[in-house]
Structures are given as structure tokens and as C-alpha cells.
ZAVO-355977 format. One line per 4 residues: for each residue z, x, y of C-alpha. Coordinates in steps of 0.02 Angstrom, whole numbers, plus 50000, padded with zeros to 5 digits. Example, Ala and Ser with C-alpha at 12.3 -4.5 7.8 and 13.67 -1.06 7.14 Angstrom:
// residues 2
50390,50615,49775  50357,50684,49947
// end
This chain:
// residues 557
56140,54256,54079  56236,54145,54202  56165,54002,54304  56261,53907,54439
56248,53718,54446  56330,53576,54538  56452,53523,54403  56624,53581,54451
56686,53589,54273  56541,53700,54220  56560,53805,54375  56742,53834,54337
56709,53872,54154  56568,53994,54184  56607,54083,54344  56698,54073,54508
56593,54090,54663  56684,54174,54805  56656,54079,54966  56712,54161,55125
56702,54124,55308  56636,54289,55370  56702,54356,55532  56585,54430,55661
56643,54607,55625  56601,54604,55440  56430,54675,55476  56507,54823,55564
56619,54850,55413  56474,54843,55291  56364,54983,55357  56387,55169,55368
56395,55249,55540  56234,55318,55613  56213,55506,55604  56239,55586,55772
56083,55581,55881  56060,55595,56068  55902,55488,56064  55884,55300,56079
55767,55170,56151  55845,55203,56320  55838,55392,56299  55672,55436,56218
55614,55614,56183  55509,55696,56318  55340,55770,56271  55269,55907,56383
55084,55894,56431  54959,56039,56443  54883,56088,56611  54712,56167,56636
54614,56255,56772  54469,56152,56839  54343,56290,56803  54208,56218,56688
54087,56305,56571  53938,56206,56501  53891,56254,56323  53707,56243,56373
53738,56401,56476  53757,56489,56308  53595,56418,56238  53664,56266,56146
53532,56136,56102  53567,55948,56079  53423,55915,55960  53528,55870,55806
53446,56013,55711  53493,56177,55793  53658,56249,55731  53764,56277,55888
53915,56360,55808  53902,56526,55899  53855,56446,56065  54007,56333,56068
54128,56467,56007  54060,56593,56134  54090,56468,56274  54269,56442,56215
54301,56629,56205  54233,56662,56379  54334,56518,56452  54491,56586,56370
54454,56761,56433  54442,56697,56611  54614,56620,56602  54562,56451,56536
54482,56292,56597  54359,56164,56529  54220,56191,56402  54098,56047,56425
53994,55974,56285  53871,55860,56377  53789,55702,56310  53676,55738,56162
53673,55769,55974  53756,55936,55939  53755,56007,55763  53884,56142,55729
53981,56242,55603  54169,56278,55620  54239,56281,55797  54394,56385,55836
54498,56332,55984  54585,56455,56100  54733,56445,56218  54715,56366,56390
54548,56284,56346  54508,56099,56357  54358,56059,56247  54286,55908,56338
54154,55794,56263  54057,55691,56389  54018,55508,56359  53884,55497,56223
53915,55675,56165  53901,55677,55975  53961,55832,55883  53923,55829,55698
53973,55967,55579  53844,56036,55461  53829,55988,55279  53786,56169,55238
53945,56220,55145  53899,56404,55163  53947,56392,55347  54130,56366,55298
54231,56514,55233  54361,56491,55097  54528,56521,55182  54712,56505,55143
54756,56329,55198  54884,56197,55159  54879,56054,55034  55026,55933,55028
55137,56066,55103  55088,56206,54984  54976,56359,55011  54804,56319,54944
54623,56373,54949  54524,56267,55073  54360,56277,55161  54381,56319,55344
54411,56163,55448  54272,56104,55564  54396,56122,55709  54549,56234,55698
54675,56331,55801  54826,56438,55759  54968,56504,55867  54891,56431,56025
54965,56356,56183  54895,56235,56309  54745,56164,56216  54652,55999,56217
54505,55900,56150  54465,55763,56275  54327,55649,56337  54233,55497,56271
54123,55581,56141  54123,55577,55951  54168,55714,55826  54095,55682,55653
54152,55784,55503  54003,55739,55392  54130,55693,55260  54008,55598,55148
53925,55764,55109  54090,55829,55038  54174,55687,54949  54144,55615,54778
54153,55426,54763  54183,55300,54626  54052,55170,54586  54179,55029,54603
54210,55079,54785  54031,55041,54836  53914,54894,54830  53768,54904,54708
53652,54941,54854  53765,55079,54919  53780,55153,54745  53590,55161,54725
53575,55244,54896  53707,55371,54849  53618,55420,54689  53451,55430,54780
53528,55551,54906  53550,55684,54771  53706,55750,54686  53761,55710,54510
53840,55566,54414  53979,55582,54286  53938,55557,54103  54019,55386,54104
53918,55334,54256  54071,55291,54359  54081,55434,54485  53956,55517,54601
53978,55701,54646  53894,55789,54792  53872,55952,54695  53893,56038,54528
54044,56135,54593  54133,55975,54642  54095,55895,54474  54157,56049,54381
54322,56057,54477  54356,55873,54455  54316,55863,54271  54415,56021,54231
54558,55964,54343  54558,56132,54432  54706,56167,54545  54674,56214,54727
54846,56294,54747  54861,56481,54775  54969,56534,54630  55052,56704,54624
54920,56838,54623  54775,56719,54654  54634,56776,54769  54523,56669,54878
54372,56737,54788  54436,56657,54628  54388,56488,54700  54206,56523,54737
54153,56429,54580  54229,56268,54647  54203,56300,54833  54124,56130,54870
54278,56043,54798  54394,56122,54929  54369,55986,55058  54435,56035,55230
54533,55929,55350  54431,55889,55505  54553,55957,55635  54694,56076,55588
54810,56145,55723  54945,56263,55661  55097,56321,55760  55024,56266,55927
55114,56212,56085  55064,56086,56217  54920,56000,56130  54821,55850,56194
54693,55745,56097  54630,55608,56212  54489,55482,56216  54389,55557,56072
54323,55468,55917  54361,55572,55763  54269,55509,55610  54202,55542,55436
54321,55683,55391  54298,55777,55226  54486,55756,55190  54622,55716,55317
54562,55684,55494  54696,55759,55606  54827,55881,55540  54946,55959,55666
55062,56076,55571  55220,56151,55648  55162,56104,55823  55268,56064,55976
55232,55946,56120  55084,55855,56043  55000,55703,56122  54870,55586,56048
54811,55460,56176  54670,55332,56169  54600,55411,56011  54495,55318,55881
54507,55387,55703  54385,55312,55579  54340,55340,55396  54256,55234,55262
54382,55139,55156  54331,55236,55000  54373,55405,55079  54505,55477,54963
54633,55580,55059  54550,55512,55216  54713,55501,55314  54710,55463,55499
54840,55582,55569  54969,55682,55470  55107,55747,55584  55187,55886,55482
55343,55981,55535  55308,55946,55719  55428,55917,55864  55405,55810,56019
55254,55703,55979  55178,55557,56074  55047,55442,55995  54994,55299,56108
54852,55175,56127  54762,55241,55972  54659,55151,55840  54651,55200,55656
54532,55131,55523  54539,55248,55374  54535,55268,55185  54716,55324,55160
54879,55325,55260  54846,55297,55445  54993,55367,55546  55091,55479,55430
55248,55585,55452  55266,55736,55338  55368,55898,55329  55315,55993,55174
55327,55966,54987  55468,56012,54869  55531,56192,54870  55400,56254,54994
55449,56118,55117  55634,56153,55097  55605,56339,55125  55507,56303,55283
55649,56187,55336  55559,56117,55489  55581,55929,55507  55463,55816,55599
55568,55751,55742  55569,55672,55914  55414,55566,55888  55356,55415,55990
55219,55301,55921  55171,55151,56027  55035,55026,56070  54923,55077,55925
54819,54979,55799  54782,55010,55616  54646,54922,55519  54614,54978,55341
54727,55110,55266  54855,55134,55128  54993,55115,55256  55008,55078,55441
55158,55185,55486  55208,55300,55343  55346,55427,55310  55317,55542,55160
55296,55576,55026  55297,55761,55075  55457,55753,55179  55557,55896,55103
55594,55971,55275  55660,55804,55337  55610,55679,55472  55719,55611,55611
55725,55531,55782  55563,55434,55768  55523,55283,55877  55382,55160,55835
55345,55007,55941  55213,54881,55993  55092,54916,55850  54977,54803,55749
54928,54832,55567  54781,54731,55497  54726,54735,55316  54824,54891,55265
54888,54906,55086  55066,54919,55154  55132,54897,55329  55288,55003,55362
55297,55127,55218  55430,55253,55166  55392,55353,55008  55474,55499,54919
55529,55551,54745  55650,55662,54649  55613,55846,54678  55571,55825,54862
55744,55840,54939  55749,55817,55127  55830,55685,55236  55738,55545,55326
55852,55471,55459  55865,55390,55629  55701,55296,55623  55682,55156,55750
55544,55025,55734  55515,54868,55838  55384,54742,55893  55264,54760,55747
55128,54634,55703  55046,54631,55533  54905,54528,55460  54833,54519,55283
54940,54657,55209  54884,54684,55030  55052,54733,54955  55220,54751,55046
55250,54723,55231  55408,54833,55236  55418,54959,55095  55545,55092,55041
55517,55181,54875  55595,55337,54800  55485,55339,54645  55320,55394,54723
55195,55453,54591  55327,55439,54455  55359,55300,54333  55499,55188,54399
55623,55112,54278  55590,54939,54212  55699,54799,54279  55879,54828,54223
55830,54976,54115  55976,55087,54063  55950,55257,54143  56017,55433,54127
56072,55469,54305  56047,55650,54360  56163,55746,54474  56132,55754,54661
56055,55921,54710  55952,55995,54852  55803,55913,54765  55874,55739,54792
55789,55650,54937  55884,55539,55058  55830,55392,55167  55958,55324,55287
55984,55249,55460  55823,55151,55484  55824,55012,55613  55685,54882,55612
55678,54739,55738  55550,54603,55777  55420,54615,55640  55295,54475,55611
55183,54475,55458  55059,54340,55407  55007,54379,55230  55083,54502,55106
55129,54508,54922  55312,54550,54963  55401,54540,55130  55532,54677,55104
55537,54797,54955  55672,54930,54936  55696,55043,54784  55814,55190,54793
55882,55307,54660  56041,55267,54563  56110,55438,54611  56054,55419,54793
56036,55241,54856  55936,55203,55011  56072,55181,55143  56103,55095,55309
55943,54998,55339  55961,54865,55473  55824,54734,55493  55825,54591,55617
55708,54460,55689  55587,54460,55544  55452,54327,55528  55367,54358,55362
55239,54253,55269  55225,54327,55094  55213,54276,54912  55388,54342,54881
55530,54376,55001  55649,54522,54969  55677,54645,54826  55819,54771,54839
55863,54897,54703  55985,55043,54712  56025,55023,54896  56184,55015,54998
56233,54955,55171  56079,54848,55202  56073,54705,55326  55942,54572,55362
55983,54461,55511  55887,54319,55593  55744,54320,55470  55618,54185,55427
55526,54192,55261  55378,54083,55216  55357,54117,55030  55280,54036,54877
55406,53905,54824  55382,53952,54640  55450,54127,54673  55630,54180,54703
55672,54225,54883  55791,54373,54857  55805,54489,54706  55949,54614,54698
55976,54746,54564  56122,54869,54567  56141,54862,54755  56298,54840,54856
56362,54808,55031  56218,54694,55078  56234,54578,55226  56121,54429,55263
56141,54319,55415  56037,54173,55481  55903,54168,55347  55772,54032,55363
55655,53994,55219  55560,53861,55124  55691,53734,55066  55586,53698,54911
55598,53877,54847  55644,53873,54663  55777,54007,54674  55858,54087,54826
55951,54231,54747  55946,54328,54584  56076,54464,54558  56065,54591,54418
56175,54735,54362  56360,54770,54355  56344,54888,54504  56292,54747,54619
56438,54707,54733  56486,54642,54904  56331,54537,54936  56376,54436,55090
56286,54286,55162  56333,54215,55330  56267,54049,55394  56193,54022,55222
56091,53864,55191  56058,53880,55005  56144,53784,54869  56241,53862,54729
56123,53804,54594  55992,53919,54669  56088,54077,54619  56060,54168,54456
56167,54309,54383  56108,54422,54243  56131,54592,54159  56316,54609,54197
56313,54542,54375  56477,54459,54422  56498,54298,54519  56628,54386,54628
56491,54500,54693  56419,54358,54797  56514,54298,54950  56448,54150,55049
56494,54072,55214
// end
């Protein structure tokens, strides 16, 4: 272990610190070139909008009743079918309490909910057929979604009403996720409690599937009827749109989903505008929107308050995702807010088909577990690249404000652990060319966390104009060509500011931080090299080298 101090004789005897006056073009020399892309902040993707005839059909014409008791499934679906048969138009759900089973959308139909229209889906599980669906990018048995559409064009759900998935009827919940009063109410509502008293289940079928760890995937030769014994466990996503074109979701409140809220899969020209997506914080798999293998997407002026990832980019999982080979691309996300959630803006972990040309700006994340989140793991494959993020505000982030991790759901190595490094294959994921500018965070455990793979470092991440208040500043492991410019860190003075482990070609310029911080830089690993600091303000005694790190790896202006 090597520590720097002020004494010249000790400094000479222990190590030689390389001090350079960095020229302005060193940054350009230290990063890899951006992969070719025709899109930029001045040339954003264009998202086509659906158009509808003005002809309007009121569901009351088909006998629908807003009494909160009558099941209006057939009435609503008949109205949609007739509208479609007439060449399209608007199906109106007026103000009132409308109970329904699964609704199937059709082309050229705008399902419009008037102000104070409340559509709630029934808790009678028998109304939902077991179908072949999709779970984390793989074929699986699911109950039919409350709202669905496949191979459609020119469709919309608009208005100022509310769509409620009745998710509490479907989902189990842990005792520690509820207050004592809520737990007593849950037990009084029916259902069952686990033998250890820690989990409530809505039905025997759900309890059986959970305790036996039953898979929902459709293995070779499996039939949908094989899942009847655990039917209640096959929670559906609230809205699933598959292979649809020109889709608009606008103005609606989507809430209380059994699993994910909104799941567009392999769609093109998708717009979410002025949408509120809400779930209780204990809703496992209660994602806000999961954009999977879609192209040309616009999300603007939306609000998410959910129990899992809020705005999530996906493209399939492992071999199935690579076979599909449809990236999520040409996405614009702007002027949106996230309250609770595992992540504000998230890429992964199912990104085996890739993700590229994504633009995120003018968003606020409040109380999420993580702010900007990239996650993947060995076995996924796929390339995440050309991601542009700017003008993000964050408050009270529980964990990391900016987070990159390639060990999702796997055990990461301990600090400086000697590893057997596998070969790079099609199963090796890649994250590269991510550009983050103007991020302000007040409250986080770590400001910037980055952990790549030794065989595939995270590459070419450029961050600038950061203003981060966090317990700890920066941790970078197995990464290359990373730059942080014009960044202010307000951290706990008892913690180190920057930790580097087996990373190289890092460039830091104009860092501002608490002058009382105990240690500015800790470098670990013989692979760490070319760590450059321009306009540095720290003193040499605040650098620590360990586990084979060389003093020549650090170059300071």
C-alpha cells in the first residue's frame, strides 16, 4: 500500500507522481469516437401521430352501465368492433364508474375517457384467459391483459379519465411493506398468510406458485392448460400493445396495475403525452412504462409514481432477445416527473436486442432508489449506445444518482478480487457512448457509480456540469474512456471523493468539492492507467495507491 505525503524525500523513495500540464486536446485523445448516428439534439427523431375520424360511438348505446357493479366487457368491446368496422373514429366512455373485463383495441379507434370516467377492471380472475404472453422478453403464460392490442395501426387511449387495473386483488405483499394498520386490513380482506407470517397472498393458487417457485415460462412442449393450477399467480400487465403502429396514450391516469403498467412491445411511432402512471410503492414488478423493442417513441409531460422502474428501455432477454434482434431506438423523453420508483430513467436489464439513439431531457426524479440507471449482466449480449441525457433534477435519491452496472442480479466481485476473465462472446453486453450534461442532485448515497466487466469495460461515457450532493462522490471500476468535466461534489468529508479500480483513460477537469474531504483519490489495480486531472485542486497527500496501482497512472495538472 502506497500513500503520498508532502515530504519530498519520502515521495522520491516511494513513488514518482507524474505531473503534466494537459493540453486542451487531451480529452479528445482520451475517448473513443462515437458510433455513427444521424441523430443529435439538433436532429431529433420524428414520431408520427395517429389520425382519427370524428365519428363518435357512446358505449351507453350498447347498454353499458356506470353503476360500478355491472360488468361492461361485452358492451365496450362491441362498441370498439363496430367503430372499427365503420372505418374508425372515437369510442366514448362517459363520466361514471365502469366495471369491465379485458378490453381489446382495434385499428383506427380512439378509446376516449371523458373527465371523471373511471374504468376499473374486475377482480374476478375467471374473466381473464390464460394466454401466451411475454415475461422479461421470454414467452410465458400470463392472464390476458385488461387492455391489449396486437398488429394494429392508428390506435389511441385519450381523455382525462382513469383506468384502474385492480392490482391489489392480484399481488401478494410482504408485511414489512405495509403499516400495521394496513397489514390488519389486508388480512381482514381475505386471502392467506404464509406460515412465517411475513407474506399475504390473495389466493391459494398464488401462494402455491410462490412457495413452490413455479416458473411462468413456456418451456418446450408446455401447454397453457398446464398453468391452470397457478392461474392467479400469472399477473397481467395493465396495457400490452404488440407490434402496433401509430399509437397515442394521452391525458389518462393509469393506475394500480397487476404487474407492469404500460408495455408497448415491438411498436413503431408511439407517443405518451400528459399521462399519469401510479402504483403503490410495494407493487412488485409495478413498472411505469417498459418500452421494449420499439422505434420512434415520444414520452413528454408525463408523471410516474410507481413500485418499480419508472421509465424503462428494454429489448428482450438473453438468447430470445438476440434472436428477435429488434433494438429500442429513436426515443425522446422530456419534461416528465418521477416520484417513487426503483429508477427514474432506466435502460435494461433486458437489453439483448440493443438500445440506441435515445434522448432524455428536462426531467425531475424525486425519491427514486436510483436516478439515471443502466443495468445489464453477462449472458444478455446487446449493445447500448448513443444515449443523450441533459437537464435532469434529482432530490432524495436513495442510492446512486448516476448508475451503470453490468452485474445485475449476479454477485459482483469483491473490491480488488482476482477474477477468471471469460472470453468476449455474443452473450457479452456492451454499454458505450453515453453523454450526460447538466444534472443536479440533492441527496444520494453515491453521486456516480460505474461498474463494467473486466472483459468488456463500460466505454466512452462523458459527463459534464454535474452538481451532486451525496455521501460519496465517484466510484469507477472496469471502465475506459470516461470523462467528468465541470462537476461540483458536496460529499461527506469522512469519505473519499473518487475511487478507481482497474479503469483507464479517465479524464477529470474542473472538479469542485469539499476542501476538508479526507481523501480525494484512491486508485486500485495494476490495470488502472492514464488517469488525468486538469485544473486539479487537490494535494498529493490526498492520493492513495493500492493493489498494484502505479504512481505513473495518475497525471495531474
